[in-house]
N, C-alpha and C positions, 0 to 999 in steps of 0.2 A: 825702973824693971817696963819693961812692955811683955803683955800678953796675950797672941793672939789663937781666938779657936774659933772655929768652924760647924755652925751644925747644917741640918736640915733649913728645919726657920729662920735664922737673919746669921750673919757676921756679929763677931765681939770684938773689941779693941780694946782693952785694958791700958791705961798709963798713970803713972801719976797726978795728971792734967784733969780727970775725969774720965768719963764713959762711953764710949761714942759706939750704937748700936743704927746699924742699916739690914734691913731688913733687902734679904737674896732677891726677893721677889722682883722688888723698885729697882735693884741695881738691874737684873735682867730685861727688866721694861724699859729702862733707857736707853740698854744699848741694842735692843730693837729698834725701838726709835731715829737712833744714831746712824743706824745699819740704811734704816728706811730710809728716812732723808738723802740719805747719801745716795743710793739706788733714784728715787725721783728728782734728784741732780742730773745724770746721764738719759733722763726721760724727756727734756725739757725739748721741746719741738722746736722745727729750724726756723722761728720767726725771727725777726729785727725788728727793732725800734723807732732805726736810723741807718744809713748808709751815708756814704762820703766818694765824693766823686770830681775828681780834683780837686780843689781847694771848698770847697759846698760840703755842708752837710747836708743830709733832706731825713726828715722823723715824720711819723704818722702825725697824721690831722698840718700838716703841712698842707699847703693849694697844690693845685697843678703849676699855677706860674713859674710857682717858688722852686717846682721841679724840674720846671722847664726852660728854667732862669741858670740853676744850677746845676744839672745835669746833662741840658743839651736834651734834641728829640733820642726818641729810645732805639733800640737795635730793631727792636722787633715791637707789636701791638697788635692787643685782640679787643673787642668790641663786642659779649654775647651780646643780642639783642634781645631777650627773655632777662634777664637782668639786669642790665643798666651799668654793670659795673665794667669796667675796661682796667686789664690789663697787661702791663709794660715791663718790660726785660730792657734791660742795662749789662751789656755784655761790655765786661774791663780790661779783659786778658787774661791769658792764658792765667797766668800769677795769680789769677781773682778770683769768685764768685760770681755768677751770673745772678742778678738783683730782681727777683721780681717781684713790682711794685703793685699793686694792686689799689684800684681807686673809684671812688664812688660820691656821688654831689657834689660833684669839683675837686674831693678835698682825697689825702691815701688814708685809707685807712688799713690796710696791713705790707709788710716788707719782709723778704722773706730770699731766704740763700738757697741757691740750689748746685747744679753741677759747676764745675770749675771753668773758664771762658775757654774763648778762643783766642788762637793767636793773628796779627795781620792787620789789613785794614778792612775795617766792618761799618756796612754802607747802613747807617739810621731809615729806618724804619718811617715811610708818607704821609 
């Protein structure tokens, strides 16, 4: 025999095997945590830890030499004098996102995806 009863303080489920009690406050808290976690998944920044160019994979922490060997020269690059960090952009065509690679101290420190690239021949930065 199964009897289910509800009250403001708890939900009670009686069965032949035993009695199960669960406080509704705990259930509400669990649902709230799950909802908040679901919302946070959509708030993740557009940062990546790696990107593929050609047949190579480049990751945060790789050297500039590895980046250049695997991906070649960037489409565009910028070196602000104040920070010493370089920013390289790779346009891999209209069907893929432009990849922004931040370099500091000869190592890749960040990889971000930007808008879609452009089609056609792209002249690399010098």
